[in-house]
A tleap script that builds the chain and sets N, CA, C and O, in Angstrom:
source leaprc.protein.ff14SB
mol = sequence {
  NMET GLU GLN ALA MET ILE GLY LYS PHE ILE
  SER ALA CYS ARG LYS GLU LYS GLY LEU THR
  GLN MET GLN LEU ALA GLU LYS LEU ASN ILE
  THR ASN ARG ALA VAL SER LYS TRP GLU THR
  GLY VAL SER HIE CSER
}
set mol.1.N position { 135.958 65.743 69.312 }
set mol.1.CA position { 135.402 66.988 70.020 }
set mol.1.C position { 134.336 68.332 68.881 }
set mol.1.O position { 134.503 68.555 67.681 }
set mol.2.N position { 133.912 68.601 69.274 }
set mol.2.CA position { 132.564 69.025 68.738 }
set mol.2.C position { 132.942 70.707 68.682 }
set mol.2.O position { 133.388 71.345 69.635 }
set mol.3.N position { 132.626 71.286 67.229 }
set mol.3.CA position { 133.147 71.996 66.768 }
set mol.3.C position { 132.883 73.492 67.977 }
set mol.3.O position { 133.641 74.462 67.975 }
set mol.4.N position { 131.678 73.356 68.908 }
set mol.4.CA position { 131.460 74.499 69.343 }
set mol.4.C position { 132.017 74.531 71.146 }
set mol.4.O position { 131.993 75.456 71.957 }
set mol.5.N position { 132.571 72.854 71.300 }
set mol.5.CA position { 133.428 72.539 72.454 }
set mol.5.C position { 134.449 73.396 72.331 }
set mol.5.O position { 134.600 74.162 73.282 }
set mol.6.N position { 135.182 73.487 71.448 }
set mol.6.CA position { 136.333 73.734 71.197 }
set mol.6.C position { 136.428 75.109 71.104 }
set mol.6.O position { 137.502 75.630 71.405 }
set mol.7.N position { 135.391 75.871 70.699 }
set mol.7.CA position { 135.670 76.965 70.362 }
set mol.7.C position { 135.406 77.924 71.970 }
set mol.7.O position { 135.907 79.034 72.147 }
set mol.8.N position { 134.504 77.185 73.037 }
set mol.8.CA position { 134.457 77.100 73.976 }
set mol.8.C position { 135.640 77.263 75.161 }
set mol.8.O position { 135.703 77.914 76.204 }
set mol.9.N position { 136.794 76.080 74.271 }
set mol.9.CA position { 137.650 75.802 75.469 }
set mol.9.C position { 138.738 76.968 74.942 }
set mol.9.O position { 139.183 77.724 75.805 }
set mol.10.N position { 139.101 77.107 73.799 }
set mol.10.CA position { 139.728 78.272 73.405 }
set mol.10.C position { 139.293 79.415 74.175 }
set mol.10.O position { 139.911 79.690 75.203 }
set mol.11.N position { 138.284 80.134 73.801 }
set mol.11.CA position { 137.750 81.078 74.160 }
set mol.11.C position { 138.272 80.907 75.878 }
set mol.11.O position { 139.284 81.571 76.104 }
set mol.12.N position { 137.910 80.382 76.693 }
set mol.12.CA position { 138.111 80.284 78.312 }
set mol.12.C position { 139.487 80.140 78.265 }
set mol.12.O position { 139.973 81.269 78.334 }
set mol.13.N position { 140.683 78.968 78.147 }
set mol.13.CA position { 141.936 79.270 77.977 }
set mol.13.C position { 142.944 81.067 77.670 }
set mol.13.O position { 143.962 81.581 78.134 }
set mol.14.N position { 141.616 81.550 76.380 }
set mol.14.CA position { 142.600 82.997 76.326 }
set mol.14.C position { 142.338 83.743 77.347 }
set mol.14.O position { 143.121 84.518 77.895 }
set mol.15.N position { 140.930 83.473 77.707 }
set mol.15.CA position { 140.335 84.293 78.890 }
set mol.15.C position { 141.124 84.258 80.266 }
set mol.15.O position { 141.219 85.195 81.059 }
set mol.16.N position { 141.578 83.201 80.368 }
set mol.16.CA position { 142.134 82.724 81.735 }
set mol.16.C position { 143.565 83.210 81.107 }
set mol.16.O position { 143.016 84.184 80.592 }
set mol.17.N position { 144.306 83.296 80.891 }
set mol.17.CA position { 146.086 84.018 80.499 }
set mol.17.C position { 145.570 85.965 80.170 }
set mol.17.O position { 146.329 86.866 79.812 }
set mol.18.N position { 144.149 86.050 80.445 }
set mol.18.CA position { 144.186 87.533 79.911 }
set mol.18.C position { 144.537 88.147 78.404 }
set mol.18.O position { 145.081 89.223 78.155 }
set mol.19.N position { 144.115 87.255 77.587 }
set mol.19.CA position { 144.468 87.710 76.414 }
set mol.19.C position { 143.187 88.115 75.759 }
set mol.19.O position { 142.105 87.614 76.065 }
set mol.20.N position { 143.356 89.125 74.763 }
set mol.20.CA position { 141.962 89.107 73.740 }
set mol.20.C position { 142.607 88.809 72.200 }
set mol.20.O position { 143.726 88.811 71.688 }
set mol.21.N position { 141.432 88.594 71.845 }
set mol.21.CA position { 141.139 87.894 70.559 }
set mol.21.C position { 142.609 88.213 69.579 }
set mol.21.O position { 143.363 87.447 68.979 }
set mol.22.N position { 142.596 89.659 69.740 }
set mol.22.CA position { 144.042 90.587 68.780 }
set mol.22.C position { 145.487 89.455 69.049 }
set mol.22.O position { 146.058 88.677 68.286 }
set mol.23.N position { 145.721 89.838 70.576 }
set mol.23.CA position { 146.711 89.203 71.400 }
set mol.23.C position { 147.344 87.815 71.097 }
set mol.23.O position { 148.503 87.627 70.726 }
set mol.24.N position { 146.376 86.864 71.321 }
set mol.24.CA position { 146.381 85.780 70.778 }
set mol.24.C position { 146.608 85.494 69.321 }
set mol.24.O position { 147.372 84.562 69.069 }
set mol.25.N position { 146.075 86.137 68.342 }
set mol.25.CA position { 146.048 86.249 66.955 }
set mol.25.C position { 147.513 86.278 66.570 }
set mol.25.O position { 148.128 85.546 65.795 }
set mol.26.N position { 148.097 87.744 67.617 }
set mol.26.CA position { 149.546 88.060 67.068 }
set mol.26.C position { 150.520 87.170 67.655 }
set mol.26.O position { 151.627 87.003 67.145 }
set mol.27.N position { 150.092 86.516 68.853 }
set mol.27.CA position { 151.244 85.613 69.338 }
set mol.27.C position { 150.958 84.162 68.593 }
set mol.27.O position { 151.874 83.370 68.814 }
set mol.28.N position { 149.836 83.598 67.713 }
set mol.28.CA position { 150.088 82.699 66.779 }
set mol.28.C position { 150.168 83.020 65.407 }
set mol.28.O position { 149.871 82.322 64.438 }
set mol.29.N position { 150.621 84.206 65.457 }
set mol.29.CA position { 150.529 84.784 63.783 }
set mol.29.C position { 149.892 84.692 62.518 }
set mol.29.O position { 150.300 84.544 61.366 }
set mol.30.N position { 148.028 84.907 63.411 }
set mol.30.CA position { 146.930 84.764 62.774 }
set mol.30.C position { 146.623 86.148 62.874 }
set mol.30.O position { 147.105 87.140 63.419 }
set mol.31.N position { 145.459 85.810 62.016 }
set mol.31.CA position { 144.532 87.326 61.872 }
set mol.31.C position { 143.276 87.433 63.494 }
set mol.31.O position { 142.740 86.368 63.801 }
set mol.32.N position { 143.086 88.140 63.978 }
set mol.32.CA position { 142.257 88.118 65.004 }
set mol.32.C position { 140.841 87.608 64.472 }
set mol.32.O position { 140.211 86.948 65.298 }
set mol.33.N position { 140.353 87.768 63.469 }
set mol.33.CA position { 139.326 87.291 62.587 }
set mol.33.C position { 139.452 85.466 62.734 }
set mol.33.O position { 138.666 84.797 63.404 }
set mol.34.N position { 140.232 85.090 62.207 }
set mol.34.CA position { 140.730 83.768 62.163 }
set mol.34.C position { 140.101 83.172 63.620 }
set mol.34.O position { 139.133 82.412 63.635 }
set mol.35.N position { 140.984 83.754 65.170 }
set mol.35.CA position { 140.364 83.548 66.516 }
set mol.35.C position { 138.799 83.434 66.765 }
set mol.35.O position { 138.070 82.533 67.181 }
set mol.36.N position { 138.601 84.722 66.337 }
set mol.36.CA position { 137.282 84.753 66.251 }
set mol.36.C position { 136.023 83.761 65.627 }
set mol.36.O position { 134.951 83.558 66.197 }
set mol.37.N position { 136.428 83.229 64.364 }
set mol.37.CA position { 135.957 82.031 63.701 }
set mol.37.C position { 135.992 81.158 64.657 }
set mol.37.O position { 134.984 80.470 64.821 }
set mol.38.N position { 136.832 81.014 65.287 }
set mol.38.CA position { 137.590 79.699 66.216 }
set mol.38.C position { 136.228 79.622 67.116 }
set mol.38.O position { 135.229 78.903 67.100 }
set mol.39.N position { 136.633 80.596 67.821 }
set mol.39.CA position { 135.861 80.670 69.110 }
set mol.39.C position { 133.898 80.367 68.714 }
set mol.39.O position { 133.109 79.514 69.121 }
set mol.40.N position { 133.756 81.520 67.776 }
set mol.40.CA position { 132.239 81.121 67.539 }
set mol.40.C position { 132.153 80.081 66.621 }
set mol.40.O position { 131.177 80.239 65.887 }
set mol.41.N position { 132.762 79.129 66.389 }
set mol.41.CA position { 132.525 77.697 65.333 }
set mol.41.C position { 132.243 77.532 63.835 }
set mol.41.O position { 131.892 76.600 63.112 }
set mol.42.N position { 132.602 79.074 63.643 }
set mol.42.CA position { 132.395 79.537 61.934 }
set mol.42.C position { 133.480 78.381 61.120 }
set mol.42.O position { 133.129 77.610 60.227 }
set mol.43.N position { 134.560 78.479 61.572 }
set mol.43.CA position { 135.717 77.842 61.278 }
set mol.43.C position { 135.235 76.150 60.709 }
set mol.43.O position { 134.351 75.398 61.122 }
set mol.44.N position { 136.202 76.001 59.657 }
set mol.44.CA position { 135.834 74.247 59.095 }
set mol.44.C position { 136.895 74.080 59.117 }
set mol.44.O position { 136.980 73.139 58.328 }
set mol.45.N position { 138.187 74.346 59.546 }
set mol.45.CA position { 139.118 74.002 58.980 }
set mol.45.C position { 139.848 73.127 60.810 }
set mol.45.O position { 140.933 72.546 60.827 }
savepdb mol mol.pdb
quit
């Protein structure tokens, strides 16, 4: 799956659950910056 498509999927799922990037990050025990990078396709990992 292309990085941009993955980011859109993560964003759509997060919004469907009514979560902010910060809330999702807390649930995954990661930073909200990581979530933002995933959603924008900046992360390469």
